[in-house]
Short mmCIF file of the C-alpha atoms (twelve columns), coordinates in Angstrom:
data_MODEL
# 
_entry.id   MODEL 
# 
loop_
_atom_site.group_PDB 
_atom_site.id 
_atom_site.type_symbol 
_atom_site.label_atom_id 
_atom_site.label_alt_id 
_atom_site.label_comp_id 
_atom_site.label_asym_id 
_atom_site.label_seq_id 
_atom_site.Cartn_x 
_atom_site.Cartn_y 
_atom_site.Cartn_z 
_atom_site.pdbx_PDB_model_num 
ATOM 1   C CA . UNK A 1   180.782 -68.145 131.660 1 
ATOM 2   C CA . UNK A 2   177.393 -68.262 133.297 1 
ATOM 3   C CA . UNK A 3   176.338 -70.487 136.087 1 
ATOM 4   C CA . UNK A 4   172.778 -71.279 136.893 1 
ATOM 5   C CA . UNK A 5   171.415 -71.932 140.301 1 
ATOM 6   C CA . UNK A 6   168.111 -73.626 140.757 1 
ATOM 7   C CA . UNK A 7   166.432 -72.100 143.747 1 
ATOM 8   C CA . UNK A 8   164.676 -74.594 145.965 1 
ATOM 9   C CA . UNK A 9   162.434 -73.997 148.913 1 
ATOM 10  C CA . UNK A 10  163.379 -75.107 152.387 1 
ATOM 11  C CA . UNK A 11  160.658 -77.747 152.201 1 
ATOM 12  C CA . UNK A 12  162.084 -79.155 148.962 1 
ATOM 13  C CA . UNK A 13  165.606 -79.188 150.382 1 
ATOM 14  C CA . UNK A 14  164.501 -80.918 153.575 1 
ATOM 15  C CA . UNK A 15  162.593 -83.564 151.641 1 
ATOM 16  C CA . UNK A 16  165.619 -84.256 149.455 1 
ATOM 17  C CA . UNK A 17  167.936 -84.811 152.413 1 
ATOM 18  C CA . UNK A 18  167.199 -87.518 154.988 1 
ATOM 19  C CA . UNK A 19  169.080 -85.577 157.661 1 
ATOM 20  C CA . UNK A 20  167.163 -82.367 157.039 1 
ATOM 21  C CA . UNK A 21  163.889 -84.275 156.751 1 
ATOM 22  C CA . UNK A 22  164.496 -85.834 160.167 1 
ATOM 23  C CA . UNK A 23  165.369 -82.465 161.689 1 
ATOM 24  C CA . UNK A 24  162.267 -80.842 160.175 1 
ATOM 25  C CA . UNK A 25  160.066 -83.671 161.487 1 
ATOM 26  C CA . UNK A 26  161.487 -83.292 165.002 1 
ATOM 27  C CA . UNK A 27  160.947 -79.525 164.938 1 
ATOM 28  C CA . UNK A 28  157.377 -79.996 163.693 1 
ATOM 29  C CA . UNK A 29  156.674 -82.597 166.408 1 
ATOM 30  C CA . UNK A 30  157.957 -80.287 169.130 1 
ATOM 31  C CA . UNK A 31  155.900 -77.368 167.813 1 
ATOM 32  C CA . UNK A 32  152.798 -79.563 167.722 1 
ATOM 33  C CA . UNK A 33  153.393 -80.553 171.352 1 
ATOM 34  C CA . UNK A 34  153.565 -76.904 172.381 1 
ATOM 35  C CA . UNK A 35  150.387 -76.142 170.432 1 
ATOM 36  C CA . UNK A 36  148.624 -79.023 172.224 1 
ATOM 37  C CA . UNK A 37  149.383 -77.577 175.681 1 
ATOM 38  C CA . UNK A 38  149.282 -73.870 174.828 1 
ATOM 39  C CA . UNK A 39  145.916 -73.243 176.461 1 
ATOM 40  C CA . UNK A 40  147.137 -74.729 179.763 1 
ATOM 41  C CA . UNK A 41  149.857 -72.073 179.997 1 
ATOM 42  C CA . UNK A 42  148.709 -68.731 181.432 1 
ATOM 43  C CA . UNK A 43  148.166 -66.224 178.627 1 
ATOM 44  C CA . UNK A 44  150.678 -63.735 180.001 1 
ATOM 45  C CA . UNK A 45  153.405 -66.446 179.982 1 
ATOM 46  C CA . UNK A 46  152.850 -67.870 176.509 1 
ATOM 47  C CA . UNK A 47  155.211 -65.463 174.761 1 
ATOM 48  C CA . UNK A 48  158.013 -66.538 177.115 1 
ATOM 49  C CA . UNK A 49  157.691 -70.251 176.294 1 
ATOM 50  C CA . UNK A 50  159.172 -72.037 173.293 1 
ATOM 51  C CA . UNK A 51  159.173 -75.653 172.217 1 
ATOM 52  C CA . UNK A 52  162.464 -77.430 172.741 1 
ATOM 53  C CA . UNK A 53  163.697 -80.806 171.565 1 
ATOM 54  C CA . UNK A 54  162.023 -84.103 172.349 1 
ATOM 55  C CA . UNK A 55  164.357 -87.010 173.059 1 
ATOM 56  C CA . UNK A 56  162.583 -90.282 173.638 1 
ATOM 57  C CA . UNK A 57  160.009 -89.779 176.360 1 
ATOM 58  C CA . UNK A 58  161.534 -86.499 177.569 1 
ATOM 59  C CA . UNK A 59  160.388 -83.191 176.119 1 
ATOM 60  C CA . UNK A 60  162.190 -79.936 176.766 1 
ATOM 61  C CA . UNK A 61  160.493 -76.558 177.025 1 
ATOM 62  C CA . UNK A 62  162.519 -73.361 176.780 1 
ATOM 63  C CA . UNK A 63  161.443 -70.414 178.890 1 
ATOM 64  C CA . UNK A 64  162.559 -66.849 179.527 1 
ATOM 65  C CA . UNK A 65  162.927 -66.263 183.248 1 
ATOM 66  C CA . UNK A 66  163.003 -68.317 186.400 1 
ATOM 67  C CA . UNK A 67  159.519 -67.271 187.566 1 
ATOM 68  C CA . UNK A 68  157.979 -68.634 184.362 1 
ATOM 69  C CA . UNK A 69  160.068 -71.796 184.751 1 
ATOM 70  C CA . UNK A 70  158.737 -72.313 188.277 1 
ATOM 71  C CA . UNK A 71  155.150 -71.957 187.054 1 
ATOM 72  C CA . UNK A 72  155.757 -74.436 184.213 1 
ATOM 73  C CA . UNK A 73  157.180 -76.929 186.707 1 
ATOM 74  C CA . UNK A 74  153.922 -76.657 188.647 1 
ATOM 75  C CA . UNK A 75  151.966 -77.224 185.446 1 
ATOM 76  C CA . UNK A 76  154.115 -80.170 184.286 1 
ATOM 77  C CA . UNK A 77  151.696 -82.926 185.449 1 
ATOM 78  C CA . UNK A 78  148.804 -81.303 183.584 1 
ATOM 79  C CA . UNK A 79  150.985 -80.776 180.518 1 
ATOM 80  C CA . UNK A 80  152.065 -84.446 180.509 1 
ATOM 81  C CA . UNK A 81  148.450 -85.568 180.894 1 
ATOM 82  C CA . UNK A 82  147.347 -83.403 177.957 1 
ATOM 83  C CA . UNK A 83  150.168 -84.751 175.793 1 
ATOM 84  C CA . UNK A 84  149.227 -88.325 176.720 1 
ATOM 85  C CA . UNK A 85  145.608 -87.734 175.705 1 
ATOM 86  C CA . UNK A 86  146.865 -86.446 172.342 1 
ATOM 87  C CA . UNK A 87  149.018 -89.542 171.729 1 
ATOM 88  C CA . UNK A 88  152.489 -88.529 172.919 1 
ATOM 89  C CA . UNK A 89  154.277 -90.595 175.541 1 
ATOM 90  C CA . UNK A 90  156.087 -88.116 177.783 1 
ATOM 91  C CA . UNK A 91  157.517 -89.352 181.068 1 
ATOM 92  C CA . UNK A 92  159.176 -86.041 181.930 1 
ATOM 93  C CA . UNK A 93  159.202 -82.429 180.849 1 
ATOM 94  C CA . UNK A 94  162.490 -80.586 181.248 1 
ATOM 95  C CA . UNK A 95  162.281 -76.836 181.718 1 
ATOM 96  C CA . UNK A 96  165.329 -74.892 180.577 1 
ATOM 97  C CA . UNK A 97  165.709 -71.210 181.355 1 
ATOM 98  C CA . UNK A 98  167.269 -69.378 178.428 1 
ATOM 99  C CA . UNK A 99  169.964 -66.907 179.275 1 
ATOM 100 C CA . UNK A 100 169.346 -63.312 178.339 1 
ATOM 101 C CA . UNK A 101 171.676 -61.783 175.813 1 
# 
């Protein structure tokens, strides 16, 4: 008895499933937001910052370390302004410090 599996790419699987397609679109949107503000973040901090989820008009940024979080909080008005000029409506940016493992 032989069974055959048709390999599909992640893109094909996500397009075939509405749930996965929605998740992929949200992840892409969040990554695009981070790319839009990347140059406003100091170069030495960029590796410590990741895009988090966007829920309505609130976008979350994930950061390693409290010092980087404090700096991002200072930059939040400029980040929101940049996002607004690129077409996103963001009323608040949440900064979450990731725990070290």
